[in-house]
C-alpha positions as CSV (number, residue, x, y, z in Angstrom):
1,M,-2.2,-6.7,-7.5
2,G,-2.7,-7.1,-3.8
3,V,-4.1,-5.4,-0.6
4,H,-2.6,-6.1,2.8
5,Q,-4.2,-4.7,6.0
6,Q,-2.5,-4.4,9.4
7,G,-4.2,-2.2,11.9
8,I,-4.7,1.3,10.5
9,W,-2.0,0.6,7.8
10,T,-3.1,-0.6,4.4
11,N,-0.6,-1.6,1.8
12,I,-1.7,-1.8,-1.8
13,V,0.6,-3.4,-4.3
14,V,0.1,-1.9,-7.8
15,K,1.5,-2.3,-11.3
16,N,2.0,0.5,-13.9
17,F,1.1,3.3,-11.4
18,P,1.1,6.8,-12.9
19,L,4.3,8.7,-12.6
20,R,3.1,12.3,-12.3
21,F,1.8,13.3,-8.9
22,R,-1.4,14.8,-10.2
23,N,-2.1,11.6,-12.1
24,K,-1.5,9.6,-8.9
25,I,-4.1,11.6,-7.1
26,K,-6.5,11.2,-10.1
27,W,-5.9,7.4,-10.0
28,W,-6.7,7.4,-6.3
29,E,-9.9,9.4,-6.7
30,E,-11.1,7.2,-9.6
31,N,-10.3,3.9,-7.7
32,K,-10.8,4.6,-4.0
33,S,-14.5,3.7,-4.0
34,S,-14.1,0.3,-5.6
35,L,-11.1,-0.4,-3.3
36,Q,-13.1,0.6,-0.3
37,K,-16.0,-1.7,-1.3
38,K,-13.9,-4.7,-2.3
39,Y,-11.4,-4.6,0.6
40,E,-13.2,-2.6,3.3
41,I,-10.4,0.0,3.5
42,P,-9.3,2.2,5.1
43,V,-9.6,0.9,8.6
44,P,-9.3,4.1,10.7
45,D,-8.4,4.1,14.4
46,A,-10.8,5.6,17.0
47,Y,-9.8,9.1,15.9
48,G,-10.2,8.5,12.2
49,N,-6.5,8.2,11.4
50,Y,-5.3,5.9,8.7
51,V,-2.4,5.3,6.3
52,I,-2.7,3.8,2.8
53,S,0.6,3.1,1.1
54,L,0.8,2.1,-2.6
55,W,3.8,0.0,-3.6
56,D,5.1,-0.9,-7.0
57,I,5.0,-4.6,-7.6
58,G,8.4,-4.5,-9.5
59,S,9.4,-8.0,-10.5
60,G,6.6,-9.5,-8.4
61,Y,6.3,-11.2,-5.0
62,R,9.4,-13.0,-3.9
63,K,10.8,-15.0,-1.0
64,D,12.9,-13.5,1.7
65,T,16.1,-15.6,1.7
66,G,17.5,-13.8,4.8
67,T,20.5,-12.4,3.0
68,D,21.7,-8.8,2.8
69,Q,20.3,-8.6,-0.7
70,D,16.8,-9.0,0.8
71,S,17.2,-6.4,3.5
72,D,15.1,-3.9,1.5
73,L,12.1,-6.1,1.2
74,L,8.6,-5.5,2.5
75,C,7.0,-8.7,3.5
76,F,3.3,-9.4,4.2
77,N,2.5,-12.0,6.9
78,D,-1.1,-12.3,5.7
79,M,0.0,-14.3,2.7
80,K,0.2,-18.1,3.0
81,T,3.1,-18.4,0.6
82,K,6.8,-18.1,1.0
83,A,6.9,-15.6,-1.8
84,N,5.3,-12.9,0.2
85,C,7.7,-9.9,-0.1
86,I,8.2,-7.1,-2.6
87,E,11.0,-4.6,-3.0
88,K,10.3,-1.4,-1.1
89,N,9.3,1.1,-3.8
90,K,6.5,3.3,-2.4
91,V,4.8,5.2,-5.2
92,F,2.1,7.0,-3.3
93,E,0.6,7.5,0.1
94,V,-2.8,8.7,1.4
95,L,-3.0,9.7,5.1
96,R,-5.6,11.0,7.4
97,G,-3.9,12.4,10.4
98,W,-4.6,13.8,13.9
99,N,-5.8,17.1,12.4
100,G,-8.4,15.4,10.3
101,G,-6.8,16.6,7.1
102,L,-6.2,14.3,4.1
103,Q,-2.7,14.2,2.8
104,Y,-1.2,12.8,-0.4
105,R,2.5,12.0,-0.5
């Protein structure tokens, strides 16, 4: 649905992501090469660290109206539209940390 890059952090907005953890890993393994080619991700720092977060699109991108109801929105400044936010519902995360190990959460 969308890929948003900021430094070593990549946010991928997805729809109908698998529910079971092993299926999430399987989805990542099956799709990471095409995502890497198309979006040039991940973008690691000088030490090879990066974070890729996958977020459920929910009811779609929406505008932050500045009210308390919108306090749990994740907004992407790289979008040129006012409807550039989603509800924070992280479904999966891939990290490569300081020890060089790959983690799935």
